[in-house]
Every structure is written in C-alpha cells, then in structure tokens.
N, C-alpha and C positions, 0 to 999 in steps of 0.2 A: 372330787370325783368325776370321772367324763361321765355324760351322758349325750344321748341319743344323736344328732347330728351336727349341736353343736360344736365349734372349734376351742380346742383345751389346749392350752399348753405341754399339757404333759407332755403331747406327742411331738414336742422340739426339741427333746432331750437329747443332745448330740451322742454320738459315739464315741464313746471316749476314748481313745489313743493315749499313750504315749511319745510325743514327740524322741524320735531319734535310739525309739529301742530296739531298731536292729543292729545297732553297733552292741550293744553289752550282751543281748543274745547271743551271733556272732562269738565272742569272747568268750561264752563260758564254755559255748561247743567248743571250742581249740583248747582250754584250758583243760576241759574232759579229757581230750585228742587231738591232737592234731587232725587234718584232713584238708582233702583238696573241695574245689571252690560247689563241685556238685553230690558232693557228699554234704556237703554241707544245707543243699538244698534240703535235700533229701530228709539229715537227723533235724531241720526245725520243722519240715512239717508232723516225723514220729513225735518229739515231745510238745510239741501243741503249745508252744510260747509263744507265739505269736496267733492274734484271730486268723487273721486271713496272710497267709503265704504269698510274701512277698514276690514276684517277679524272679528270674534267676539273674535278669540283667542290674538289675537293684542290686542283688548279692555282692554279684561281682565289683560294683560301683563300691561299694560298704568295703571289702575288702581289699580294693586299691586304695581305698583313703586313711583307713588304719594302719597297712602297711608303711603311707606316707607318712603317718603322723606318729612310726615306731613301733605300735602298739602290737604292733604280727610283722615277723618273720618266712618266707617263704624258701622253698627249697624243692630243685626239680628232681620229681620221680622218674623213673621210666616207668612208661605203660606197659599195659598188659596188651603187649599185641598191639598196639597206635602211639601216637606219641607220647608227650613228659608231660607228668603234669603237675602243676605247681600246689605241692603240699603246702599247707598255712599254720603255722604254732600260734601259741602267745606270748608274749616278751614280757620282760619285768615290768615295762611300762605299762602294755594291758592289763596285767591286774591290778595294777594298782587303780585303775580308770575302771573297772572290774567292782573291786573294791567299793572305790564312790559311789559306783552305783547303788550297789547294795545297801549302805547307807542310808543314799539317797531314800531307794524305796520303802526301806524298811522306817523310816519316819510319815514318809506320805500314809500310807499302809496304816501307821499309829493311827496319825490324821483322818485317812477315809472311814477306818474302822468308829472314833468318838464321834463322828458324825454319822456316818449311818445307825451308829447306836441314840444317841440322841432326836436325828431324823425319827425313828420308829417307832421311838418313848413318847414325842410328839403328836405323830401321829393319832395316838390310838382313838 
C-alpha cells in the first residue's frame, strides 16, 4: 500500500494503450456504415472506443494508409453546397483484418481477466 510521502511504484503504472487500435476502430465504424473523414471523427467521440480521441489529422492519415493497404476504398460524393467529400467503406480485406483484431482482443481479454482475478485473490 502507498503510505505518506514515500515513493511508491504503484504510481508508476503506465496508461495502457493498445498500439494501433485506431485502425480497427475505424474499420469497425466503416463496417457499420460508410462515412467521410469528419463524420468518423465525430463517431469516434460518440462511441467512446478510444480513451483520448486522436487529432483529425491522425485519423485522416490512418484512412489514407488503410486505403493504400486495400482495407478501405473511397468514392467522391457531392457535398451539401460545398466541395465533394471522400466517403470511405470497408473492403473484404478490411473485414478480414477486423476479424483478426477481434480474435486477438478476445484472447487478450481472456488473459487479462485471468490476471485480474488471480491478482485480486492474491491481494486479499
């Protein structure tokens, strides 16, 4: 337990983040419904899949990278009184990648559950 002014390593626990988790989040959102970049920024905020919503520039870079990898495709749609918008949709390759992420996350979820349960029992 942490006591008084002495340094305790429990304060050094990192904020756990899943490296590269933005890509499967974008694929998930696009599997539900095709969308343009700004709409995806708003939807990420709404569904709260990511603790800290990334900068829109980061999201657009991910979209370009996923499109270059063949996981997304895009088409231009007329904007409402403005320029055409690039609307993204998931490809079969993107769906396969999303399925692989789900499998990996499920395995991690199971392992973390076991760790938490064992740790809580040990700390009683």
